[in-house]
LOVEXKE-815151 format. One record per residue (C-alpha): x, y, z; residue number from 0. Coordinates in pm, 1 decimal. Example, Ala and Ser with C-alpha at 12.3 -4.5 7.8 and 13.67 -1.06 7.14 Angstrom:
% residues 2
+----------+----------+----------+-----+
:       px :       py :       pz : num :
+----------+----------+----------+-----+
:   1230.0 :   -450.0 :    780.0 :   0 :
:   1367.0 :   -106.0 :    714.0 :   1 :
+----------+----------+----------+-----+
This chain:
% residues 164
+----------+----------+----------+-----+
:       px :       py :       pz : num :
+----------+----------+----------+-----+
:  23581.5 :  10274.4 :  12406.2 :   0 :
:  23329.6 :  10259.6 :  12123.0 :   1 :
:  23307.2 :   9930.0 :  11936.5 :   2 :
:  23122.4 :  10039.9 :  11622.4 :   3 :
:  22759.4 :   9983.4 :  11712.7 :   4 :
:  22513.5 :   9914.4 :  11992.7 :   5 :
:  22507.7 :   9534.7 :  11943.7 :   6 :
:  22880.1 :   9476.7 :  11902.7 :   7 :
:  23118.2 :   9378.0 :  12177.4 :   8 :
:  23486.7 :   9452.1 :  12201.8 :   9 :
:  23573.0 :   9080.2 :  12190.0 :  10 :
:  23370.5 :   8850.8 :  11963.8 :  11 :
:  23260.1 :   8523.6 :  12117.3 :  12 :
:  23436.1 :   8214.7 :  11976.3 :  13 :
:  23237.5 :   7941.0 :  11804.4 :  14 :
:  23179.1 :   7674.8 :  12068.9 :  15 :
:  23074.3 :   7384.6 :  11848.4 :  16 :
:  23015.4 :   7328.6 :  11480.1 :  17 :
:  22902.3 :   7011.1 :  11307.7 :  18 :
:  22870.0 :   7020.7 :  10927.1 :  19 :
:  22517.7 :   6937.8 :  10815.1 :  20 :
:  22615.8 :   6802.7 :  10475.5 :  21 :
:  22910.4 :   6614.0 :  10329.3 :  22 :
:  23057.4 :   6719.0 :   9996.8 :  23 :
:  23183.7 :   6422.5 :   9791.5 :  24 :
:  23341.6 :   6661.5 :   9542.2 :  25 :
:  23597.2 :   6749.9 :   9810.1 :  26 :
:  23696.5 :   6388.7 :   9872.7 :  27 :
:  23951.0 :   6200.4 :   9667.6 :  28 :
:  23837.6 :   6019.0 :   9354.6 :  29 :
:  23890.3 :   5687.2 :   9533.7 :  30 :
:  23627.8 :   5780.0 :   9792.9 :  31 :
:  23364.8 :   5895.8 :   9545.7 :  32 :
:  23032.6 :   5728.7 :   9625.1 :  33 :
:  22850.6 :   5571.0 :   9330.5 :  34 :
:  22501.8 :   5426.1 :   9343.1 :  35 :
:  22464.0 :   5218.2 :   9025.0 :  36 :
:  22137.2 :   5158.3 :   8840.8 :  37 :
:  22078.3 :   4883.8 :   8584.9 :  38 :
:  21822.3 :   4946.2 :   8313.4 :  39 :
:  21677.7 :   4691.2 :   8069.7 :  40 :
:  21421.5 :   4904.1 :   7882.8 :  41 :
:  21487.1 :   5023.9 :   7527.3 :  42 :
:  21369.8 :   5379.0 :   7609.1 :  43 :
:  21396.7 :   5517.1 :   7959.8 :  44 :
:  21388.7 :   5858.4 :   8126.5 :  45 :
:  21634.4 :   5867.9 :   8414.1 :  46 :
:  21535.9 :   5990.0 :   8756.5 :  47 :
:  21737.9 :   6263.9 :   8924.3 :  48 :
:  21862.6 :   6002.4 :   9172.3 :  49 :
:  21983.5 :   5783.8 :   8882.3 :  50 :
:  22203.9 :   6062.2 :   8747.1 :  51 :
:  22328.3 :   6174.6 :   9088.8 :  52 :
:  22400.0 :   5808.7 :   9169.5 :  53 :
:  22692.0 :   5831.2 :   8929.2 :  54 :
:  22664.9 :   5510.9 :   8725.0 :  55 :
:  22393.8 :   5401.1 :   8482.5 :  56 :
:  22433.5 :   5055.6 :   8326.3 :  57 :
:  22239.7 :   4904.9 :   8038.9 :  58 :
:  22243.7 :   4530.0 :   7986.0 :  59 :
:  22003.2 :   4550.5 :   7693.6 :  60 :
:  22069.2 :   4343.7 :   7382.1 :  61 :
:  21910.0 :   4610.9 :   7159.9 :  62 :
:  21996.9 :   4976.3 :   7108.1 :  63 :
:  21868.9 :   5194.2 :   7389.1 :  64 :
:  21801.9 :   5564.2 :   7446.3 :  65 :
:  21813.1 :   5702.1 :   7797.2 :  66 :
:  21693.0 :   6057.6 :   7853.7 :  67 :
:  21822.4 :   6279.4 :   8130.3 :  68 :
:  21573.4 :   6454.3 :   8359.0 :  69 :
:  21451.5 :   6800.7 :   8268.9 :  70 :
:  21667.2 :   7090.1 :   8381.2 :  71 :
:  21383.9 :   7206.2 :   8608.2 :  72 :
:  21409.0 :   6877.1 :   8801.5 :  73 :
:  21784.5 :   6816.7 :   8786.5 :  74 :
:  21945.1 :   7160.1 :   8835.0 :  75 :
:  21799.9 :   7231.3 :   9183.0 :  76 :
:  21948.0 :   6901.4 :   9306.6 :  77 :
:  22302.7 :   6990.5 :   9200.1 :  78 :
:  22507.8 :   7155.3 :   9473.1 :  79 :
:  22523.4 :   7524.7 :   9385.9 :  80 :
:  22241.3 :   7500.5 :   9132.1 :  81 :
:  21953.7 :   7594.8 :   9361.0 :  82 :
:  21721.7 :   7862.9 :   9226.8 :  83 :
:  21606.6 :   8158.7 :   9429.8 :  84 :
:  21278.7 :   8309.9 :   9530.6 :  85 :
:  21163.8 :   8587.9 :   9295.1 :  86 :
:  21356.7 :   8905.5 :   9368.4 :  87 :
:  21609.9 :   8738.1 :   9599.7 :  88 :
:  21943.6 :   8624.5 :   9461.6 :  89 :
:  22085.4 :   8349.5 :   9685.7 :  90 :
:  22455.0 :   8313.2 :   9750.3 :  91 :
:  22453.1 :   7946.9 :   9645.0 :  92 :
:  22283.7 :   7981.0 :   9304.2 :  93 :
:  22570.2 :   7941.8 :   9061.8 :  94 :
:  22583.3 :   7867.6 :   8695.4 :  95 :
:  22895.3 :   7659.1 :   8648.5 :  96 :
:  22814.0 :   7401.9 :   8916.2 :  97 :
:  22862.6 :   7054.1 :   8775.3 :  98 :
:  22833.9 :   6680.7 :   8823.0 :  99 :
:  23001.3 :   6385.3 :   8653.8 : 100 :
:  22844.8 :   6048.7 :   8587.4 : 101 :
:  22914.9 :   5733.8 :   8386.4 : 102 :
:  22701.1 :   5538.9 :   8139.7 : 103 :
:  22794.4 :   5175.8 :   8077.1 : 104 :
:  22672.7 :   4972.3 :   7779.4 : 105 :
:  22706.2 :   4625.9 :   7932.2 : 106 :
:  22479.1 :   4445.8 :   7686.7 : 107 :
:  22502.8 :   4387.3 :   7312.6 : 108 :
:  22327.2 :   4715.4 :   7224.6 : 109 :
:  22448.0 :   5073.6 :   7215.8 : 110 :
:  22322.0 :   5334.9 :   7460.8 : 111 :
:  22241.0 :   5687.9 :   7346.6 : 112 :
:  22210.7 :   5959.2 :   7611.5 : 113 :
:  21955.4 :   6230.3 :   7529.9 : 114 :
:  21915.3 :   6556.6 :   7719.9 : 115 :
:  21585.5 :   6646.9 :   7884.5 : 116 :
:  21394.2 :   6971.1 :   7837.9 : 117 :
:  21623.2 :   7264.6 :   7920.6 : 118 :
:  21934.7 :   7060.7 :   7845.0 : 119 :
:  22178.2 :   7098.6 :   7556.4 : 120 :
:  22431.7 :   6848.8 :   7424.4 : 121 :
:  22765.3 :   7015.5 :   7351.1 : 122 :
:  22809.0 :   7035.5 :   6974.3 : 123 :
:  23145.2 :   6855.4 :   6985.2 : 124 :
:  23025.7 :   6573.5 :   7212.2 : 125 :
:  22903.7 :   6229.1 :   7114.8 : 126 :
:  22633.8 :   6087.1 :   7339.9 : 127 :
:  22639.7 :   5727.9 :   7213.5 : 128 :
:  22810.9 :   5456.7 :   7415.5 : 129 :
:  22911.7 :   5151.9 :   7211.2 : 130 :
:  22847.8 :   4801.4 :   7343.9 : 131 :
:  23111.2 :   4695.4 :   7595.9 : 132 :
:  23219.9 :   5050.7 :   7673.6 : 133 :
:  23180.8 :   5308.8 :   7948.9 : 134 :
:  23155.7 :   5682.2 :   7881.9 : 135 :
:  23200.6 :   5963.0 :   8132.3 : 136 :
:  22977.3 :   6270.2 :   8108.1 : 137 :
:  23008.3 :   6616.0 :   8259.9 : 138 :
:  22686.8 :   6810.2 :   8315.5 : 139 :
:  22736.1 :   7182.8 :   8379.1 : 140 :
:  22460.0 :   7409.4 :   8506.2 : 141 :
:  22429.1 :   7703.5 :   8264.2 : 142 :
:  22127.7 :   7870.3 :   8427.0 : 143 :
:  21978.2 :   7824.8 :   8773.1 : 144 :
:  21638.5 :   7972.9 :   8701.2 : 145 :
:  21660.6 :   8253.0 :   8955.0 : 146 :
:  21426.1 :   8547.3 :   8907.7 : 147 :
:  21245.8 :   8499.2 :   8574.9 : 148 :
:  21481.7 :   8256.4 :   8399.7 : 149 :
:  21448.8 :   7880.7 :   8368.4 : 150 :
:  21709.2 :   7622.2 :   8472.1 : 151 :
:  21938.9 :   7497.5 :   8195.8 : 152 :
:  22236.3 :   7264.9 :   8161.8 : 153 :
:  22490.2 :   7155.8 :   7900.3 : 154 :
:  22609.4 :   6795.7 :   7870.4 : 155 :
:  22966.3 :   6712.5 :   7765.2 : 156 :
:  23112.7 :   6374.2 :   7676.5 : 157 :
:  23453.1 :   6333.3 :   7841.5 : 158 :
:  23566.1 :   6012.4 :   7683.5 : 159 :
:  23517.1 :   5639.1 :   7650.5 : 160 :
:  23677.6 :   5338.5 :   7815.9 : 161 :
:  23653.4 :   4972.9 :   7721.1 : 162 :
:  23526.4 :   4727.1 :   7979.6 : 163 :
+----------+----------+----------+-----+
């Protein structure tokens, strides 16, 4: 009996063993979410990609502070689903709409203002300033992955503030 092609068999072989190569914290419960906090004392600071992906940025500065997110070109490829492709090849995992959440804590006497890096946009209805003694949650959504001739982009949203 024909099976549809020269390299196909009538009965496919079962998968013998499979070990996932990567864990996905977004599929765990919120209680199990891993956070790697960073404390910053400078009045102006550009965050590293690892700082943002760590999930919690704390300022203990007594003066007002501005922290700037990494450029979209640096940050977007590190977000699951935000990887760009080689020219002319559209990968299955390059998705606008991929997102991350992170917190910014103003633990000192000064306010903390979050600025977007090159290729980033702050949502027009969002406020990026965190008052002293408060924590604000942010949602960063990939709006362009930079595949083919485009450049990576993201939009930052403020989700709300909590008091310490």
